[in-house]
C-alpha positions as CSV (number, residue, x, y, z in Angstrom):
1,M,-61.0,109.8,-0.5
2,R,-58.0,107.5,-0.4
3,H,-57.0,105.8,-3.7
4,T,-54.6,103.0,-4.3
5,I,-52.7,103.5,-7.6
6,S,-50.7,100.7,-9.2
7,L,-48.0,101.5,-11.7
8,L,-45.9,99.3,-14.0
9,V,-42.6,101.1,-14.5
10,E,-39.3,100.5,-16.1
11,N,-36.8,99.3,-13.5
12,K,-34.3,102.1,-14.1
13,F,-32.3,104.5,-12.0
14,G,-34.3,107.6,-11.1
15,V,-37.8,106.4,-11.9
16,L,-38.9,106.5,-8.2
17,S,-37.4,109.9,-7.8
18,R,-39.3,111.3,-10.8
19,I,-42.6,109.8,-9.6
20,A,-42.1,111.2,-6.1
21,G,-41.1,114.5,-7.6
22,L,-44.3,114.6,-9.6
23,F,-46.3,114.2,-6.3
24,S,-44.3,116.7,-4.3
25,G,-44.1,119.3,-7.1
26,R,-47.9,119.4,-7.3
27,G,-48.5,119.4,-3.6
28,Y,-49.9,115.8,-3.4
29,N,-49.0,113.6,-0.5
30,I,-48.0,110.0,-0.8
31,E,-49.4,108.1,2.2
32,S,-47.8,104.8,1.4
33,L,-45.4,103.6,-1.3
34,S,-44.2,100.1,-2.1
35,V,-41.9,99.1,-5.0
36,G,-40.8,95.7,-6.2
37,E,-39.6,93.8,-9.3
38,T,-42.1,91.8,-11.3
39,I,-41.4,88.5,-13.0
40,D,-39.5,90.5,-15.6
41,P,-36.5,92.1,-13.8
42,Q,-36.6,95.1,-16.2
43,I,-40.1,96.1,-14.9
44,S,-41.2,97.0,-11.4
45,T,-44.6,97.5,-9.8
46,M,-45.3,100.5,-7.6
47,T,-48.2,100.7,-5.3
48,I,-49.0,104.3,-4.1
49,V,-51.7,105.3,-1.7
50,T,-52.8,108.9,-1.9
51,S,-55.8,111.0,-1.1
52,G,-57.9,113.3,-3.3
53,D,-61.2,113.8,-5.0
54,D,-61.9,112.2,-8.4
55,Q,-60.6,115.3,-10.3
56,I,-57.3,115.3,-8.4
57,I,-56.8,111.5,-8.9
58,E,-57.6,111.9,-12.6
59,Q,-55.0,114.7,-12.8
60,I,-52.4,112.5,-11.0
61,T,-53.0,109.5,-13.2
62,K,-52.8,111.7,-16.4
63,Q,-49.5,113.2,-15.2
64,L,-48.1,109.7,-14.3
65,N,-49.0,108.4,-17.7
66,K,-47.0,111.2,-19.3
67,L,-43.8,110.1,-17.6
68,I,-41.5,108.2,-20.0
69,D,-40.7,105.3,-17.8
70,V,-44.3,104.6,-16.7
71,I,-45.8,101.7,-18.7
72,K,-49.2,101.4,-17.1
73,V,-51.3,103.3,-14.4
74,I,-54.3,101.7,-12.7
75,D,-56.4,103.3,-10.0
76,M,-57.1,100.1,-8.0
77,T,-60.0,101.8,-6.2
78,E,-62.1,101.2,-9.4
79,F,-61.5,97.4,-9.2
80,D,-62.2,94.7,-6.8
81,H,-58.8,93.9,-5.4
82,V,-56.8,92.3,-2.7
83,E,-54.5,94.5,-0.6
84,R,-52.0,93.7,2.2
85,E,-49.5,95.3,4.5
86,M,-47.0,93.7,6.8
87,V,-45.8,94.9,10.2
88,L,-42.8,93.8,12.4
89,I,-43.3,94.6,16.0
90,K,-40.7,94.3,18.7
91,V,-42.5,93.9,22.0
92,A,-41.0,93.7,25.5
93,P,-43.7,92.1,27.6
94,K,-43.6,91.6,31.4
95,Q,-43.4,88.0,32.3
96,E,-47.1,87.8,33.1
97,D,-47.9,89.3,29.6
98,K,-45.8,86.9,27.5
99,A,-48.6,84.3,27.0
100,E,-51.0,87.1,26.0
101,V,-48.6,88.4,23.3
102,L,-48.3,84.9,21.9
103,R,-52.0,84.3,22.1
104,L,-52.7,87.6,20.2
105,T,-50.1,86.7,17.6
106,E,-51.8,83.4,17.0
107,I,-55.3,85.0,16.8
108,F,-54.0,87.4,14.2
109,R,-52.3,84.6,12.3
110,G,-48.9,86.1,12.9
111,R,-45.7,84.5,13.9
112,V,-42.8,85.2,16.2
113,V,-39.8,85.7,13.9
114,D,-37.2,86.5,16.6
115,S,-37.0,86.3,20.3
116,S,-34.6,87.2,23.1
117,K,-34.8,87.0,26.9
118,T,-36.8,90.2,27.0
119,T,-38.4,90.7,23.6
120,Y,-40.4,89.0,20.9
121,T,-40.4,90.3,17.3
122,V,-43.7,89.5,15.7
123,E,-44.7,89.5,12.0
124,V,-48.3,90.0,10.9
125,T,-49.7,90.5,7.5
126,G,-53.2,91.7,6.6
127,D,-55.3,94.7,5.6
128,E,-54.8,98.1,7.1
129,K,-57.5,97.6,9.7
130,K,-56.1,94.3,10.9
131,I,-52.6,95.7,11.3
132,Q,-53.9,98.7,13.2
133,A,-56.0,96.5,15.5
134,F,-53.1,94.3,16.3
135,I,-50.9,97.3,17.1
136,E,-53.5,98.7,19.4
137,L,-53.9,95.4,21.3
138,L,-50.2,95.0,21.7
139,K,-49.6,98.5,23.1
140,P,-50.4,97.6,26.7
141,A,-47.8,94.8,26.5
142,G,-44.9,97.2,25.8
143,I,-44.2,97.8,22.1
144,K,-40.5,98.9,21.8
145,E,-40.7,99.7,18.1
146,F,-42.4,98.6,14.9
147,V,-41.9,99.0,11.2
148,R,-44.7,98.7,8.7
149,T,-44.6,98.2,4.9
150,G,-46.6,100.2,2.5
151,K,-49.7,98.7,1.0
152,I,-49.4,96.2,-1.9
153,A,-52.4,95.4,-4.0
154,I,-53.5,93.2,-6.9
155,V,-56.7,93.2,-8.9
156,R,-59.0,90.2,-8.7
157,E,-59.2,88.5,-12.0
158,G,-61.9,89.8,-14.3
159,I,-63.9,91.7,-11.7
160,K,-64.6,95.5,-12.0
161,K,-66.5,97.3,-9.3
162,S,-70.0,98.4,-10.4
């Protein structure tokens, strides 16, 4: 089962490396990783997506809690939370497909962030399923390349899954 783990960590050199090393040293895969500063520039939030049964996830969280620069570990899967990803897609549609690309972008509440004579670069944010659906719909229009962020997530206030 996939789990989204949120970490509060000290914003110091080498913290990311130690956390990634913990995963690789024990043979666990990181499917997605996103890191950013919090309101306090000395603290960062990491969102890690990994897979494993409850025993493996428990072992991962215990190991993460032992790391000196880790302040807090939360398995977001236990909580009602909001999660998002972002994708930037460079698409080179034929003339007859340009209107369809713009229509799909509007339907998915995206926006064109750059354009040239031959390409559009489109930005879309949403959950994993929405991002994947958008990519699949744009494939016939001629995707040249795309980049995708890792998942970010935040717990809804005061709500724990039952």
